[in-house]
A tleap script that builds the chain and sets N, CA, C and O, in Angstrom:
source leaprc.protein.ff14SB
mol = sequence {
  NMET ASN GLU ALA VAL GLU PHE HIE LEU GLU
  GLY MET CYS GLU ASP GLY ASP GLU ILE PRO
  ASP ILE PHE ASN SER GLU TYR GLU LEU SER
  PHE ARG PHE ASP SER CYS ASN GLN SER SER
  VAL ASN CSER
}
set mol.1.N position { 114.381 95.213 84.184 }
set mol.1.CA position { 113.134 95.492 84.841 }
set mol.1.C position { 113.311 95.487 86.360 }
set mol.1.O position { 112.731 96.313 87.066 }
set mol.2.N position { 114.117 94.547 86.852 }
set mol.2.CA position { 114.351 94.491 88.298 }
set mol.2.C position { 114.945 95.788 88.820 }
set mol.2.O position { 114.565 96.273 89.885 }
set mol.3.N position { 115.899 96.354 88.047 }
set mol.3.CA position { 116.522 97.600 88.477 }
set mol.3.C position { 115.507 98.732 88.509 }
set mol.3.O position { 115.573 99.599 89.380 }
set mol.4.N position { 114.570 98.731 87.570 }
set mol.4.CA position { 113.549 99.779 87.536 }
set mol.4.C position { 112.651 99.711 88.771 }
set mol.4.O position { 112.290 100.741 89.339 }
set mol.5.N position { 112.296 98.501 89.180 }
set mol.5.CA position { 111.457 98.336 90.369 }
set mol.5.C position { 112.222 98.780 91.610 }
set mol.5.O position { 111.685 99.498 92.454 }
set mol.6.N position { 113.474 98.353 91.717 }
set mol.6.CA position { 114.300 98.751 92.865 }
set mol.6.C position { 114.455 100.272 92.915 }
set mol.6.O position { 114.358 100.871 93.986 }
set mol.7.N position { 114.690 100.888 91.773 }
set mol.7.CA position { 114.833 102.342 91.697 }
set mol.7.C position { 113.542 103.027 92.159 }
set mol.7.O position { 113.579 103.998 92.915 }
set mol.8.N position { 112.423 102.515 91.701 }
set mol.8.CA position { 111.118 103.083 92.077 }
set mol.8.C position { 110.880 102.946 93.581 }
set mol.8.O position { 110.418 103.889 94.224 }
set mol.9.N position { 111.189 101.792 94.136 }
set mol.9.CA position { 110.995 101.571 95.574 }
set mol.9.C position { 111.897 102.489 96.396 }
set mol.9.O position { 111.472 103.026 97.419 }
set mol.10.N position { 113.133 102.670 95.951 }
set mol.10.CA position { 114.041 103.587 96.646 }
set mol.10.C position { 113.482 105.004 96.629 }
set mol.10.O position { 113.531 105.711 97.636 }
set mol.11.N position { 112.954 105.414 95.485 }
set mol.11.CA position { 112.362 106.745 95.379 }
set mol.11.C position { 111.153 106.899 96.285 }
set mol.11.O position { 110.945 107.952 96.888 }
set mol.12.N position { 110.355 105.836 96.376 }
set mol.12.CA position { 109.197 105.873 97.269 }
set mol.12.C position { 109.646 106.057 98.720 }
set mol.12.O position { 109.052 106.834 99.468 }
set mol.13.N position { 110.697 105.338 99.107 }
set mol.13.CA position { 111.225 105.459 100.474 }
set mol.13.C position { 111.706 106.884 100.732 }
set mol.13.O position { 111.403 107.471 101.771 }
set mol.14.N position { 112.452 107.429 99.787 }
set mol.14.CA position { 112.976 108.788 99.942 }
set mol.14.C position { 111.851 109.810 100.055 }
set mol.14.O position { 111.986 110.810 100.760 }
set mol.15.N position { 110.748 109.565 99.365 }
set mol.15.CA position { 109.606 110.481 99.396 }
set mol.15.C position { 108.701 110.256 100.600 }
set mol.15.O position { 107.754 111.011 100.822 }
set mol.16.N position { 108.995 109.211 101.379 }
set mol.16.CA position { 108.174 108.913 102.539 }
set mol.16.C position { 106.898 108.148 102.214 }
set mol.16.O position { 105.995 108.057 103.046 }
set mol.17.N position { 106.823 107.600 101.007 }
set mol.17.CA position { 105.650 106.826 100.603 }
set mol.17.C position { 105.678 105.445 101.244 }
set mol.17.O position { 106.744 104.911 101.551 }
set mol.18.N position { 104.508 104.882 101.441 }
set mol.18.CA position { 104.396 103.543 102.017 }
set mol.18.C position { 104.724 102.498 100.948 }
set mol.18.O position { 104.198 102.534 99.835 }
set mol.19.N position { 105.597 101.579 101.311 }
set mol.19.CA position { 105.982 100.490 100.413 }
set mol.19.C position { 105.031 99.318 100.653 }
set mol.19.O position { 104.810 98.936 101.803 }
set mol.20.N position { 104.464 98.738 99.589 }
set mol.20.CA position { 103.599 97.574 99.780 }
set mol.20.C position { 104.344 96.446 100.508 }
set mol.20.O position { 105.521 96.200 100.245 }
set mol.21.N position { 103.649 95.770 101.418 }
set mol.21.CA position { 104.258 94.725 102.243 }
set mol.21.C position { 104.999 93.672 101.438 }
set mol.21.O position { 106.011 93.145 101.901 }
set mol.22.N position { 104.523 93.358 100.252 }
set mol.22.CA position { 105.152 92.305 99.439 }
set mol.22.C position { 106.623 92.616 99.157 }
set mol.22.O position { 107.426 91.704 98.961 }
set mol.23.N position { 106.972 93.896 99.137 }
set mol.23.CA position { 108.343 94.296 98.831 }
set mol.23.C position { 109.222 94.403 100.075 }
set mol.23.O position { 110.404 94.727 99.970 }
set mol.24.N position { 108.654 94.134 101.252 }
set mol.24.CA position { 109.438 94.181 102.489 }
set mol.24.C position { 110.122 92.859 102.799 }
set mol.24.O position { 110.846 92.750 103.789 }
set mol.25.N position { 109.899 91.862 101.967 }
set mol.25.CA position { 110.580 90.575 102.126 }
set mol.25.C position { 111.110 90.167 100.753 }
set mol.25.O position { 110.965 90.904 99.778 }
set mol.26.N position { 111.709 89.021 100.690 }
set mol.26.CA position { 112.276 88.564 99.427 }
set mol.26.C position { 111.158 88.337 98.417 }
set mol.26.O position { 110.126 87.752 98.747 }
set mol.27.N position { 111.360 88.795 97.199 }
set mol.27.CA position { 110.364 88.625 96.147 }
set mol.27.C position { 111.071 88.327 94.834 }
set mol.27.O position { 112.261 88.600 94.676 }
set mol.28.N position { 110.331 87.773 93.910 }
set mol.28.CA position { 110.864 87.464 92.588 }
set mol.28.C position { 109.850 87.933 91.558 }
set mol.28.O position { 108.664 87.616 91.646 }
set mol.29.N position { 110.322 88.680 90.596 }
set mol.29.CA position { 109.450 89.132 89.519 }
set mol.29.C position { 109.472 88.096 88.405 }
set mol.29.O position { 110.527 87.558 88.070 }
set mol.30.N position { 108.327 87.825 87.843 }
set mol.30.CA position { 108.268 86.931 86.683 }
set mol.30.C position { 107.361 87.577 85.649 }
set mol.30.O position { 106.378 88.235 85.991 }
set mol.31.N position { 107.697 87.386 84.403 }
set mol.31.CA position { 106.979 88.010 83.312 }
set mol.31.C position { 106.566 86.949 82.307 }
set mol.31.O position { 107.292 85.986 82.058 }
set mol.32.N position { 105.413 87.141 81.750 }
set mol.32.CA position { 104.956 86.275 80.667 }
set mol.32.C position { 104.569 87.188 79.513 }
set mol.32.O position { 103.594 87.935 79.589 }
set mol.33.N position { 105.335 87.114 78.468 }
set mol.33.CA position { 105.072 87.932 77.297 }
set mol.33.C position { 104.285 87.112 76.290 }
set mol.33.O position { 104.492 85.908 76.142 }
set mol.34.N position { 103.401 87.776 75.619 }
set mol.34.CA position { 102.582 87.118 74.625 }
set mol.34.C position { 102.586 88.000 73.388 }
set mol.34.O position { 102.789 89.211 73.477 }
set mol.35.N position { 102.368 87.409 72.275 }
set mol.35.CA position { 102.276 88.186 71.049 }
set mol.35.C position { 101.036 87.742 70.297 }
set mol.35.O position { 100.506 86.654 70.519 }
set mol.36.N position { 100.598 88.588 69.425 }
set mol.36.CA position { 99.439 88.241 68.612 }
set mol.36.C position { 99.710 88.664 67.174 }
set mol.36.O position { 100.555 89.515 66.897 }
set mol.37.N position { 98.985 88.056 66.302 }
set mol.37.CA position { 99.087 88.382 64.890 }
set mol.37.C position { 98.423 89.739 64.692 }
set mol.37.O position { 97.280 89.927 65.109 }
set mol.38.N position { 99.102 90.674 64.077 }
set mol.38.CA position { 98.575 92.029 63.900 }
set mol.38.C position { 97.256 92.014 63.155 }
set mol.38.O position { 96.399 92.856 63.425 }
set mol.39.N position { 97.059 91.088 62.226 }
set mol.39.CA position { 95.801 91.062 61.456 }
set mol.39.C position { 94.624 90.709 62.360 }
set mol.39.O position { 93.502 91.150 62.109 }
set mol.40.N position { 94.863 89.917 63.412 }
set mol.40.CA position { 93.760 89.570 64.318 }
set mol.40.C position { 93.406 90.746 65.211 }
set mol.40.O position { 92.279 90.827 65.698 }
set mol.41.N position { 94.342 91.662 65.439 }
set mol.41.CA position { 94.068 92.850 66.266 }
set mol.41.C position { 93.178 93.805 65.493 }
set mol.41.O position { 92.303 94.449 66.071 }
set mol.42.N position { 93.394 93.899 64.205 }
set mol.42.CA position { 92.650 94.852 63.367 }
set mol.42.C position { 91.315 94.315 62.887 }
set mol.42.O position { 90.573 95.054 62.239 }
set mol.43.N position { 90.975 93.082 63.169 }
set mol.43.CA position { 89.711 92.496 62.693 }
set mol.43.C position { 88.560 92.913 63.559 }
set mol.43.O position { 87.423 92.515 63.307 }
savepdb mol mol.pdb
quit
């Protein structure tokens, strides 16, 4: 996922798009995955 974000940011730079300030300094991505019981989704 980190590589995908870096790739996207590089593409934005090449296209002349503005990069959000948060990405102009050191940052760390964190993810929280959750799952649910399929039967509760269909109820």
